[in-house]
N, CA, C and O atoms as a GROMACS GRO file, in nm:
protein
  368
    1MET      N    1   1.013   1.379  -0.224
    1MET     CA    2   1.042   1.240  -0.200
    1MET      C    3   0.947   1.156  -0.286
    1MET      O    4   0.826   1.169  -0.273
    2ALA      N    5   1.002   1.073  -0.371
    2ALA     CA    6   0.919   0.989  -0.458
    2ALA      C    7   0.928   0.843  -0.415
    2ALA      O    8   1.036   0.786  -0.402
    3ILE      N    9   0.812   0.785  -0.394
    3ILE     CA   10   0.800   0.644  -0.357
    3ILE      C   11   0.716   0.577  -0.465
    3ILE      O   12   0.607   0.623  -0.497
    4GLU      N   13   0.767   0.467  -0.521
    4GLU     CA   14   0.688   0.391  -0.618
    4GLU      C   15   0.597   0.295  -0.542
    4GLU      O   16   0.643   0.223  -0.452
    5VAL      N   17   0.469   0.293  -0.578
    5VAL     CA   18   0.373   0.204  -0.514
    5VAL      C   19   0.317   0.112  -0.622
    5VAL      O   20   0.254   0.158  -0.718
    6ARG      N   21   0.340  -0.018  -0.607
    6ARG     CA   22   0.287  -0.116  -0.702
    6ARG      C   23   0.147  -0.157  -0.656
    6ARG      O   24   0.126  -0.196  -0.542
    7ILE      N   25   0.054  -0.147  -0.750
    7ILE     CA   26  -0.087  -0.165  -0.720
    7ILE      C   27  -0.136  -0.300  -0.773
    7ILE      O   28  -0.112  -0.333  -0.890
    8PRO      N   29  -0.204  -0.380  -0.689
    8PRO     CA   30  -0.256  -0.508  -0.738
    8PRO      C   31  -0.376  -0.485  -0.831
    8PRO      O   32  -0.442  -0.381  -0.825
    9THR      N   33  -0.403  -0.582  -0.914
    9THR     CA   34  -0.512  -0.571  -1.012
    9THR      C   35  -0.644  -0.528  -0.947
    9THR      O   36  -0.714  -0.443  -1.001
   10ILE      N   37  -0.676  -0.585  -0.834
   10ILE     CA   38  -0.804  -0.557  -0.769
   10ILE      C   39  -0.820  -0.410  -0.726
   10ILE      O   40  -0.932  -0.362  -0.710
   11LEU      N   41  -0.710  -0.338  -0.708
   11LEU     CA   42  -0.718  -0.197  -0.666
   11LEU      C   43  -0.692  -0.100  -0.781
   11LEU      O   44  -0.694   0.021  -0.760
   12ARG      N   45  -0.670  -0.150  -0.900
   12ARG     CA   46  -0.638  -0.061  -1.013
   12ARG      C   47  -0.757   0.022  -1.060
   12ARG      O   48  -0.739   0.117  -1.136
   13THR      N   49  -0.876  -0.013  -1.016
   13THR     CA   50  -0.991   0.072  -1.049
   13THR      C   51  -0.975   0.210  -0.984
   13THR      O   52  -1.032   0.308  -1.033
   14TYR      N   53  -0.900   0.217  -0.877
   14TYR     CA   54  -0.876   0.344  -0.808
   14TYR      C   55  -0.764   0.425  -0.874
   14TYR      O   56  -0.753   0.546  -0.852
   15THR      N   57  -0.681   0.358  -0.954
   15THR     CA   58  -0.565   0.426  -1.016
   15THR      C   59  -0.579   0.434  -1.168
   15THR      O   60  -0.479   0.446  -1.239
   16ASP      N   61  -0.702   0.428  -1.217
   16ASP     CA   62  -0.729   0.434  -1.361
   16ASP      C   63  -0.650   0.328  -1.438
   16ASP      O   64  -0.603   0.352  -1.549
   17GLY      N   65  -0.637   0.210  -1.376
   17GLY     CA   66  -0.570   0.099  -1.443
   17GLY      C   67  -0.420   0.096  -1.431
   17GLY      O   68  -0.356   0.003  -1.480
   18GLU      N   69  -0.361   0.195  -1.366
   18GLU     CA   70  -0.216   0.201  -1.353
   18GLU      C   71  -0.164   0.090  -1.262
   18GLU      O   72  -0.219   0.065  -1.155
   19LYS      N   73  -0.056   0.022  -1.305
   19LYS     CA   74   0.006  -0.085  -1.227
   19LYS      C   75   0.093  -0.029  -1.115
   19LYS      O   76   0.113  -0.095  -1.013
   20ALA      N   77   0.143   0.091  -1.134
   20ALA     CA   78   0.228   0.156  -1.034
   20ALA      C   79   0.200   0.305  -1.036
   20ALA      O   80   0.176   0.364  -1.142
   21VAL      N   81   0.203   0.365  -0.919
   21VAL     CA   82   0.184   0.509  -0.905
   21VAL      C   83   0.292   0.563  -0.812
   21VAL      O   84   0.358   0.487  -0.741
   22GLU      N   85   0.309   0.693  -0.813
   22GLU     CA   86   0.405   0.756  -0.724
   22GLU      C   87   0.333   0.825  -0.611
   22GLU      O   88   0.223   0.878  -0.628
   23GLY      N   89   0.396   0.824  -0.495
   23GLY     CA   90   0.342   0.893  -0.380
   23GLY      C   91   0.455   0.948  -0.297
   23GLY      O   92   0.572   0.930  -0.329
   24SER      N   93   0.419   1.015  -0.189
   24SER     CA   94   0.521   1.069  -0.100
   24SER      C   95   0.475   1.058   0.045
   24SER      O   96   0.356   1.046   0.073
   25GLY      N   97   0.570   1.063   0.134
   25GLY     CA   98   0.543   1.055   0.276
   25GLY      C   99   0.664   1.000   0.348
   25GLY      O  100   0.747   0.932   0.288
   26THR      N  101   0.673   1.029   0.476
   26THR     CA  102   0.786   0.978   0.553
   26THR      C  103   0.754   0.845   0.621
   26THR      O  104   0.843   0.776   0.670
   27THR      N  105   0.623   0.810   0.624
   27THR     CA  106   0.578   0.680   0.678
   27THR      C  107   0.475   0.622   0.581
   27THR      O  108   0.426   0.691   0.492
   28LEU      N  109   0.444   0.495   0.598
   28LEU     CA  110   0.340   0.434   0.516
   28LEU      C  111   0.207   0.506   0.535
   28LEU      O  112   0.134   0.527   0.439
   29ALA      N  113   0.174   0.542   0.658
   29ALA     CA  114   0.048   0.613   0.685
   29ALA      C  115   0.040   0.741   0.602
   29ALA      O  116  -0.063   0.770   0.542
   30GLU      N  117   0.149   0.817   0.599
   30GLU     CA  118   0.151   0.940   0.520
   30GLU      C  119   0.144   0.911   0.370
   30GLU      O  120   0.078   0.983   0.296
   31LEU      N  121   0.209   0.805   0.328
   31LEU     CA  122   0.206   0.766   0.187
   31LEU      C  123   0.063   0.732   0.145
   31LEU      O  124   0.017   0.777   0.040
   32PHE      N  125  -0.008   0.652   0.225
   32PHE     CA  126  -0.144   0.614   0.190
   32PHE      C  127  -0.237   0.735   0.191
   32PHE      O  128  -0.328   0.744   0.108
   33ALA      N  129  -0.217   0.828   0.283
   33ALA     CA  130  -0.296   0.951   0.287
   33ALA      C  131  -0.268   1.035   0.161
   33ALA      O  132  -0.360   1.095   0.104
   34ASP      N  133  -0.142   1.038   0.118
   34ASP     CA  134  -0.105   1.111  -0.004
   34ASP      C  135  -0.170   1.046  -0.126
   34ASP      O  136  -0.222   1.116  -0.213
   35LEU      N  137  -0.168   0.914  -0.134
   35LEU     CA  138  -0.232   0.845  -0.247
   35LEU      C  139  -0.381   0.876  -0.253
   35LEU      O  140  -0.438   0.891  -0.361
   36GLU      N  141  -0.443   0.885  -0.137
   36GLU     CA  142  -0.587   0.913  -0.129
   36GLU      C  143  -0.622   1.047  -0.195
   36GLU      O  144  -0.732   1.062  -0.248
   37THR      N  145  -0.531   1.144  -0.191
   37THR     CA  146  -0.559   1.276  -0.250
   37THR      C  147  -0.572   1.270  -0.401
   37THR      O  148  -0.638   1.355  -0.461
   38ARG      N  149  -0.511   1.170  -0.465
   38ARG     CA  150  -0.519   1.156  -0.610
   38ARG      C  151  -0.599   1.034  -0.656
   38ARG      O  152  -0.646   1.030  -0.769
   39HIS      N  153  -0.615   0.937  -0.567
   39HIS     CA  154  -0.683   0.812  -0.600
   39HIS      C  155  -0.789   0.784  -0.492
   39HIS      O  156  -0.773   0.694  -0.410
   40THR      N  157  -0.894   0.862  -0.496
   40THR     CA  158  -0.998   0.856  -0.394
   40THR      C  159  -1.053   0.716  -0.374
   40THR      O  160  -1.091   0.647  -0.469
   41GLY      N  161  -1.055   0.674  -0.247
   41GLY     CA  162  -1.110   0.544  -0.210
   41GLY      C  163  -1.005   0.437  -0.185
   41GLY      O  164  -1.035   0.334  -0.124
   42ILE      N  165  -0.883   0.458  -0.233
   42ILE     CA  166  -0.780   0.354  -0.221
   42ILE      C  167  -0.736   0.334  -0.076
   42ILE      O  168  -0.710   0.222  -0.034
   43GLU      N  169  -0.727   0.442   0.000
   43GLU     CA  170  -0.678   0.431   0.139
   43GLU      C  171  -0.770   0.340   0.222
   43GLU      O  172  -0.722   0.260   0.301
   44ALA      N  173  -0.899   0.353   0.204
   44ALA     CA  174  -0.994   0.271   0.281
   44ALA      C  175  -0.984   0.123   0.248
   44ALA      O  176  -1.024   0.039   0.329
   45ARG      N  177  -0.931   0.090   0.133
   45ARG     CA  178  -0.913  -0.050   0.095
   45ARG      C  179  -0.786  -0.109   0.155
   45ARG      O  180  -0.768  -0.231   0.156
   46ILE      N  181  -0.697  -0.022   0.207
   46ILE     CA  182  -0.569  -0.067   0.262
   46ILE      C  183  -0.564  -0.051   0.414
   46ILE      O  184  -0.507  -0.134   0.484
   47VAL      N  185  -0.626   0.056   0.464
   47VAL     CA  186  -0.617   0.093   0.605
   47VAL      C  187  -0.757   0.091   0.668
   47VAL      O  188  -0.854   0.132   0.605
   48ASP      N  189  -0.764   0.043   0.792
   48ASP     CA  190  -0.889   0.043   0.866
   48ASP      C  191  -0.858   0.076   1.011
   48ASP      O  192  -0.782   0.005   1.077
   49GLY      N  193  -0.915   0.183   1.061
   49GLY     CA  194  -0.893   0.222   1.200
   49GLY      C  195  -0.748   0.256   1.230
   49GLY      O  196  -0.701   0.232   1.342
   50GLY      N  197  -0.678   0.311   1.133
   50GLY     CA  198  -0.539   0.350   1.154
   50GLY      C  199  -0.439   0.235   1.149
   50GLY      O  200  -0.322   0.252   1.181
   51LYS      N  201  -0.486   0.117   1.107
   51LYS     CA  202  -0.399   0.000   1.094
   51LYS      C  203  -0.418  -0.062   0.957
   51LYS      O  204  -0.520  -0.040   0.891
   52LEU      N  205  -0.319  -0.139   0.915
   52LEU     CA  206  -0.333  -0.210   0.788
   52LEU      C  207  -0.446  -0.311   0.800
   52LEU      O  208  -0.461  -0.377   0.903
   53ARG      N  209  -0.525  -0.322   0.694
   53ARG     CA  210  -0.632  -0.422   0.694
   53ARG      C  211  -0.570  -0.561   0.707
   53ARG      O  212  -0.460  -0.587   0.660
   54ARG      N  213  -0.643  -0.648   0.770
   54ARG     CA  214  -0.593  -0.782   0.802
   54ARG      C  215  -0.554  -0.862   0.678
   54ARG      O  216  -0.454  -0.935   0.681
   55PHE      N  217  -0.630  -0.850   0.571
   55PHE     CA  218  -0.604  -0.931   0.453
   55PHE      C  219  -0.533  -0.855   0.341
   55PHE      O  220  -0.547  -0.888   0.223
   56VAL      N  221  -0.457  -0.753   0.379
   56VAL     CA  222  -0.375  -0.679   0.284
   56VAL      C  223  -0.231  -0.690   0.331
   56VAL      O  224  -0.199  -0.658   0.445
   57ASN      N  225  -0.144  -0.735   0.241
   57ASN     CA  226  -0.001  -0.744   0.272
   57ASN      C  227   0.070  -0.628   0.205
   57ASN      O  228   0.045  -0.599   0.088
   58VAL      N  229   0.158  -0.562   0.278
   58VAL     CA  230   0.233  -0.449   0.225
   58VAL      C  231   0.382  -0.479   0.244
   58VAL      O  232   0.426  -0.521   0.352
   59TYR      N  233   0.456  -0.457   0.137
   59TYR     CA  234   0.600  -0.483   0.140
   59TYR      C  235   0.676  -0.356   0.108
   59TYR      O  236   0.640  -0.282   0.016
   60LEU      N  237   0.779  -0.330   0.184
   60LEU     CA  238   0.870  -0.218   0.159
   60LEU      C  239   1.000  -0.277   0.110
   60LEU      O  240   1.069  -0.348   0.183
   61ASN      N  241   1.032  -0.250  -0.015
   61ASN     CA  242   1.154  -0.306  -0.076
   61ASN      C  243   1.161  -0.457  -0.052
   61ASN      O  244   1.265  -0.510  -0.014
   62ASP      N  245   1.050  -0.525  -0.075
   62ASP     CA  246   1.036  -0.672  -0.063
   62ASP      C  247   1.038  -0.726   0.079
   62ASP      O  248   1.049  -0.847   0.098
   63GLU      N  249   1.027  -0.638   0.180
   63GLU     CA  250   1.021  -0.685   0.319
   63GLU      C  251   0.882  -0.654   0.376
   63GLU      O  252   0.833  -0.542   0.366
   64ASP      N  253   0.820  -0.754   0.436
   64ASP     CA  254   0.686  -0.742   0.493
   64ASP      C  255   0.688  -0.638   0.605
   64ASP      O  256   0.763  -0.652   0.702
   65VAL      N  257   0.604  -0.534   0.592
   65VAL     CA  258   0.605  -0.427   0.691
   65VAL      C  259   0.550  -0.470   0.826
   65VAL      O  260   0.570  -0.400   0.926
   66ARG      N  261   0.481  -0.583   0.831
   66ARG     CA  262   0.432  -0.633   0.961
   66ARG      C  263   0.549  -0.672   1.051
   66ARG      O  264   0.534  -0.676   1.173
   67PHE      N  265   0.664  -0.701   0.991
   67PHE     CA  266   0.784  -0.734   1.068
   67PHE      C  267   0.872  -0.612   1.089
   67PHE      O  268   0.979  -0.621   1.149
   68LEU      N  269   0.827  -0.498   1.040
   68LEU     CA  270   0.896  -0.370   1.063
   68LEU      C  271   0.811  -0.294   1.164
   68LEU      O  272   0.787  -0.342   1.275
   69ASP      N  273   0.765  -0.175   1.127
   69ASP     CA  274   0.682  -0.094   1.216
   69ASP      C  275   0.539  -0.077   1.165
   69ASP      O  276   0.472   0.021   1.198
   70GLY      N  277   0.492  -0.173   1.085
   70GLY     CA  278   0.355  -0.165   1.035
   70GLY      C  279   0.331  -0.038   0.957
   70GLY      O  280   0.413   0.004   0.876
   71ILE      N  281   0.217   0.023   0.982
   71ILE     CA  282   0.180   0.143   0.908
   71ILE      C  283   0.269   0.263   0.942
   71ILE      O  284   0.270   0.362   0.868
   72GLU      N  285   0.343   0.255   1.051
   72GLU     CA  286   0.435   0.362   1.089
   72GLU      C  287   0.578   0.338   1.037
   72GLU      O  288   0.671   0.409   1.076
   73THR      N  289   0.595   0.239   0.951
   73THR     CA  290   0.726   0.212   0.891
   73THR      C  291   0.776   0.335   0.818
   73THR      O  292   0.703   0.396   0.739
   74LYS      N  293   0.900   0.371   0.843
   74LYS     CA  294   0.962   0.489   0.781
   74LYS      C  295   0.996   0.460   0.635
   74LYS      O  296   1.033   0.348   0.599
   75LEU      N  297   0.983   0.563   0.552
   75LEU     CA  298   1.014   0.554   0.410
   75LEU      C  299   1.125   0.650   0.374
   75LEU      O  300   1.147   0.750   0.441
   76ALA      N  301   1.195   0.616   0.265
   76ALA     CA  302   1.301   0.703   0.214
   76ALA      C  303   1.280   0.722   0.064
   76ALA      O  304   1.216   0.640  -0.001
   77ASP      N  305   1.334   0.829   0.012
   77ASP     CA  306   1.325   0.858  -0.130
   77ASP      C  307   1.376   0.739  -0.210
   77ASP      O  308   1.483   0.685  -0.182
   78GLY      N  309   1.299   0.698  -0.310
   78GLY     CA  310   1.340   0.588  -0.395
   78GLY      C  311   1.292   0.452  -0.349
   78GLY      O  312   1.314   0.352  -0.418
   79ASP      N  313   1.227   0.445  -0.233
   79ASP     CA  314   1.174   0.317  -0.184
   79ASP      C  315   1.064   0.267  -0.278
   79ASP      O  316   1.006   0.344  -0.355
   80SER      N  317   1.039   0.138  -0.269
   80SER     CA  318   0.933   0.075  -0.346
   80SER      C  319   0.838   0.003  -0.250
   80SER      O  320   0.881  -0.076  -0.167
   81VAL      N  321   0.710   0.033  -0.264
   81VAL     CA  322   0.607  -0.029  -0.179
   81VAL      C  323   0.518  -0.114  -0.269
   81VAL      O  324   0.472  -0.069  -0.374
   82THR      N  325   0.494  -0.236  -0.227
   82THR     CA  326   0.407  -0.327  -0.301
   82THR      C  327   0.288  -0.362  -0.212
   82THR      O  328   0.304  -0.401  -0.097
   83ILE      N  329   0.169  -0.349  -0.268
   83ILE     CA  330   0.046  -0.383  -0.197
   83ILE      C  331  -0.007  -0.512  -0.259
   83ILE      O  332  -0.027  -0.520  -0.380
   84LEU      N  333  -0.029  -0.614  -0.174
   84LEU     CA  334  -0.081  -0.741  -0.223
   84LEU      C  335  -0.198  -0.786  -0.136
   84LEU      O  336  -0.184  -0.794  -0.014
   85PRO      N  337  -0.311  -0.816  -0.197
   85PRO     CA  338  -0.420  -0.872  -0.116
   85PRO      C  339  -0.385  -1.016  -0.082
   85PRO      O  340  -0.327  -1.088  -0.163
   86ALA      N  341  -0.420  -1.057   0.038
   86ALA     CA  342  -0.397  -1.196   0.079
   86ALA      C  343  -0.489  -1.285  -0.004
   86ALA      O  344  -0.604  -1.249  -0.032
   87VAL      N  345  -0.438  -1.400  -0.043
   87VAL     CA  346  -0.516  -1.492  -0.124
   87VAL      C  347  -0.543  -1.618  -0.041
   87VAL      O  348  -0.452  -1.676   0.018
   88ALA      N  349  -0.667  -1.658  -0.040
   88ALA     CA  350  -0.704  -1.779   0.033
   88ALA      C  351  -0.797  -1.861  -0.056
   88ALA      O  352  -0.856  -1.810  -0.150
   89GLY      N  353  -0.807  -1.983  -0.024
   89GLY     CA  354  -0.899  -2.066  -0.100
   89GLY      C  355  -0.845  -2.208  -0.111
   89GLY      O  356  -0.745  -2.244  -0.049
   90GLY      N  357  -0.912  -2.285  -0.188
   90GLY     CA  358  -0.872  -2.422  -0.207
   90GLY      C  359  -0.994  -2.510  -0.216
   90GLY      O  360  -1.108  -2.462  -0.216
   91MET      N  361  -0.969  -2.635  -0.223
   91MET     CA  362  -1.079  -2.731  -0.234
   91MET      C  363  -1.110  -2.791  -0.098
   91MET      O  364  -1.021  -2.812  -0.016
   92VAL      N  365  -1.235  -2.817  -0.077
   92VAL     CA  366  -1.278  -2.878   0.049
   92VAL      C  367  -1.301  -3.026   0.029
   92VAL      O  368  -1.338  -3.095   0.124
   0.00000   0.00000   0.00000
């Protein structure tokens, strides 16, 4: 099962600069664990205590997984996962 994972610039140090990598798993949790086997340190930047980190947004085929089953969202062959860090800021 091949899942394309799009990596944000801030996490590309874990993927040797790659914008997208392939992974496998039947859930997001399994996918992130699989990515960790080849890209050491990336899982800890996405997952904390078995849940998605608060300021990391994950999309499955352009749908926010927080409105699905979170880290237990089911995956299928050919799915696309996008990881985006939340952006905050502005002028005071």
